[in-house]
C-alpha positions as CSV (number, residue, x, y, z in Angstrom):
1,M,134.5,106.8,59.0
2,R,133.6,104.0,56.6
3,C,132.4,106.4,54.0
4,D,135.8,108.2,54.3
5,L,137.6,104.9,54.0
6,I,135.6,104.1,50.8
7,R,136.7,107.5,49.4
8,K,140.3,106.9,50.2
9,L,140.6,103.3,49.0
10,R,138.2,103.3,46.1
11,G,138.0,106.9,45.0
12,K,134.2,106.7,45.3
13,S,131.6,108.2,47.5
14,G,129.6,106.1,50.0
15,Q,126.4,106.7,51.9
16,A,125.4,105.6,55.4
17,V,122.1,105.6,57.3
18,V,122.4,106.3,61.1
19,M,119.7,106.3,63.7
20,P,119.8,107.9,67.2
21,L,120.6,105.6,70.1
22,L,117.4,104.2,71.6
23,T,117.3,104.8,75.4
24,T,114.7,104.1,78.0
25,A,112.9,106.8,80.1
26,S,115.5,106.2,82.9
27,G,118.3,107.2,80.5
28,T,119.8,103.7,80.1
29,K,120.6,102.2,76.7
30,F,118.2,99.8,75.1
31,G,120.5,97.1,74.0
32,K,122.4,93.9,74.6
33,T,124.6,95.4,77.3
34,E,121.7,96.2,79.6
35,A,120.2,93.9,82.3
36,G,117.2,92.1,81.0
37,T,118.6,91.4,77.6
38,V,116.1,90.1,75.1
39,W,117.2,87.9,72.2
40,L,115.5,87.0,68.9
41,D,116.8,83.4,69.2
42,P,114.1,81.3,71.1
43,A,117.0,79.2,72.5
44,L,118.3,82.3,74.3
45,T,114.9,84.0,75.1
46,S,111.8,81.8,75.1
47,P,108.8,83.2,73.2
48,F,107.0,83.5,76.5
49,R,109.9,85.6,78.1
50,F,110.1,87.6,74.8
51,Y,106.4,88.4,75.1
52,Q,106.7,89.3,78.8
53,F,109.7,91.6,78.1
54,W,107.5,93.8,75.9
55,L,104.4,93.5,78.1
56,N,106.4,94.9,81.0
57,A,107.5,98.0,79.1
58,D,107.4,101.2,81.1
59,D,104.5,103.5,80.5
60,R,107.0,106.2,79.6
61,D,108.7,104.0,76.9
62,V,105.9,102.0,75.3
63,V,104.9,104.7,72.8
64,S,108.4,105.1,71.5
65,Y,108.7,101.3,71.2
66,L,105.5,101.2,69.3
67,K,106.9,103.7,66.8
68,C,110.3,101.9,66.5
69,F,109.2,98.2,66.6
70,T,105.8,97.9,65.1
71,F,103.9,98.9,61.9
72,R,101.1,100.7,63.8
73,T,99.9,103.9,62.2
74,Q,100.5,107.3,63.7
75,Q,96.7,107.5,64.4
76,E,96.8,104.1,66.2
77,I,99.8,105.0,68.3
78,A,98.3,108.4,69.2
79,A,95.2,106.6,70.4
80,L,97.3,104.2,72.4
81,D,99.2,107.1,73.9
82,Q,96.0,108.6,75.1
83,A,94.9,105.2,76.5
84,V,98.2,104.9,78.5
85,K,97.6,108.3,80.0
86,A,93.9,107.8,80.8
87,H,94.0,104.1,81.9
88,P,97.6,103.0,82.5
89,E,96.4,100.0,84.6
90,K,94.8,98.4,81.5
91,R,98.2,98.2,79.8
92,E,96.5,98.3,76.4
93,A,99.5,99.7,74.5
94,Q,101.9,97.2,76.2
95,R,99.6,94.3,75.2
96,L,99.5,95.4,71.5
97,L,103.3,95.9,71.5
98,A,103.9,92.5,73.0
99,R,101.5,90.8,70.5
100,D,102.9,92.7,67.4
101,V,106.6,92.1,68.1
102,T,106.2,88.5,69.3
103,E,104.1,87.7,66.2
104,M,106.6,89.3,64.0
105,V,109.5,87.3,65.5
106,H,107.9,84.0,66.5
107,G,104.5,83.8,64.8
108,A,100.9,84.0,65.9
109,D,100.9,80.6,67.6
110,H,103.5,81.6,70.0
111,V,101.5,84.8,70.8
112,A,98.5,82.6,71.7
113,R,100.7,80.3,73.8
114,A,102.3,83.2,75.6
115,E,99.0,84.7,76.5
116,R,97.6,81.4,77.7
117,A,100.8,80.9,79.8
118,A,100.5,84.5,81.2
119,A,96.9,83.7,82.3
120,V,98.3,80.7,84.2
121,L,101.1,82.7,85.8
122,F,98.9,85.6,86.9
123,G,95.9,84.1,88.7
124,G,94.8,81.2,86.5
125,S,94.5,77.6,87.4
126,L,97.4,75.3,86.8
127,A,94.9,72.4,86.4
128,D,93.5,74.2,83.2
129,A,97.0,74.5,81.7
130,S,98.9,72.1,79.5
131,A,102.2,70.5,80.7
132,D,104.0,72.3,77.8
133,D,102.6,75.7,78.9
134,I,103.6,75.2,82.5
135,L,107.1,74.2,81.5
136,M,107.3,77.4,79.4
137,V,106.1,79.6,82.2
138,F,108.4,78.0,84.8
139,D,111.4,77.3,82.6
140,D,113.7,78.7,85.2
141,A,112.4,76.6,88.0
142,P,114.6,73.7,89.2
143,S,113.2,70.3,88.4
144,V,113.5,66.6,89.4
145,T,112.4,63.5,87.6
146,I,110.4,60.7,89.3
147,G,109.2,57.5,88.0
148,A,105.4,57.1,87.7
149,A,105.5,53.9,89.7
150,A,106.7,55.9,92.7
151,L,103.5,57.9,92.6
152,E,101.1,55.2,91.7
153,A,100.6,54.1,95.3
154,G,101.0,57.6,96.6
155,M,103.8,59.5,98.2
156,S,103.6,61.8,101.2
157,A,103.7,65.5,100.3
158,A,106.4,65.9,103.0
159,E,108.6,63.4,101.3
160,L,108.1,65.0,97.9
161,A,109.0,68.3,99.4
162,V,112.3,66.8,100.5
163,I,113.0,65.0,97.2
164,T,112.5,68.3,95.3
165,S,114.8,70.2,97.8
166,L,112.0,72.6,98.9
167,C,112.6,71.4,102.4
168,A,115.6,69.9,104.1
169,S,113.7,67.4,106.1
170,K,110.2,65.8,106.5
171,G,109.9,67.6,109.8
172,E,110.4,70.9,108.2
173,A,107.9,70.0,105.5
174,T,105.4,69.0,108.1
175,R,105.8,72.3,109.9
176,L,105.5,74.2,106.6
177,I,102.2,72.4,105.8
178,K,100.8,73.3,109.2
179,Q,101.7,76.9,108.6
180,G,99.9,76.8,105.2
181,G,103.1,77.4,103.2
182,L,103.3,74.4,101.0
183,Y,101.4,74.0,97.8
184,V,100.8,71.4,95.1
185,N,99.8,72.7,91.7
186,D,99.1,76.0,93.5
187,R,96.6,74.2,95.9
188,R,97.5,74.8,99.5
189,L,98.1,71.6,101.5
190,T,96.3,71.4,104.8
191,D,96.9,67.8,105.9
192,E,100.6,67.1,107.0
193,R,99.9,63.4,106.3
194,G,98.5,64.2,102.9
195,M,99.5,62.0,99.9
196,I,100.5,63.0,96.4
197,S,99.6,60.5,93.6
198,M,99.3,60.4,89.8
199,A,95.9,61.8,90.2
200,D,97.6,65.2,91.0
201,A,99.8,65.0,87.8
202,I,98.9,67.7,85.2
203,S,98.4,65.9,81.9
204,G,99.9,62.9,83.6
205,A,103.3,64.5,83.1
206,L,104.2,66.8,85.9
207,I,103.5,68.3,89.3
208,V,104.3,71.8,90.5
209,M,105.5,72.1,94.1
210,R,105.6,75.6,95.6
211,K,107.0,76.9,98.9
212,G,105.6,80.3,100.0
213,Q,104.8,82.6,97.2
214,R,107.7,82.2,94.7
215,E,109.9,79.2,95.3
216,R,108.9,76.4,92.9
217,R,110.0,72.9,91.9
218,I,108.8,71.0,88.8
219,V,108.4,67.3,89.3
220,K,108.6,65.6,85.9
221,I,107.1,62.2,85.7
222,E,108.9,59.5,83.8
223,R,106.9,56.5,82.5
């Protein structure tokens, strides 16, 4: 249509480049209108979420994504295609896709941070992570801020669970601890009278409270 408009208004010819619509294996459009939108702007999609988006690519889609979004050679992509078919559980193609696209958009430093953060999220130790990495991983978790003085002498885990709104009352928190369902920095609490102090603070800056498998609260410590 625009080429036709150029001809009518300017009396000159115009050229256009078109590409077929990119769709997923399920038939849905890869684009901003689909659920799971990914943005280049780190303020809208953090580099960690951006990395995870590509890492979670469907096995049926990853080869086409490598062709469209990376500069891998045909030979490299063909080898990755075979790797997906032979050992899909290794997700080798997805890892290279995530690294390549994240480095292109956000830089190599953010790739390294995203991979460290992923190690924390999927089986690593929170104690080995930095406060910044934890905040990046759990950027969607509700948080509360507590003064360091409140933790210097120690605060009961049950009280902290109430302050963070993980539990409605100390009684509920106590029952949850007895049932093995309350965690501090992914460490299961076993003593309903247990105390939380600054010694539990990661990098002296925060504590991660967890109820069950997924519900988390970030306690930010203010000095």
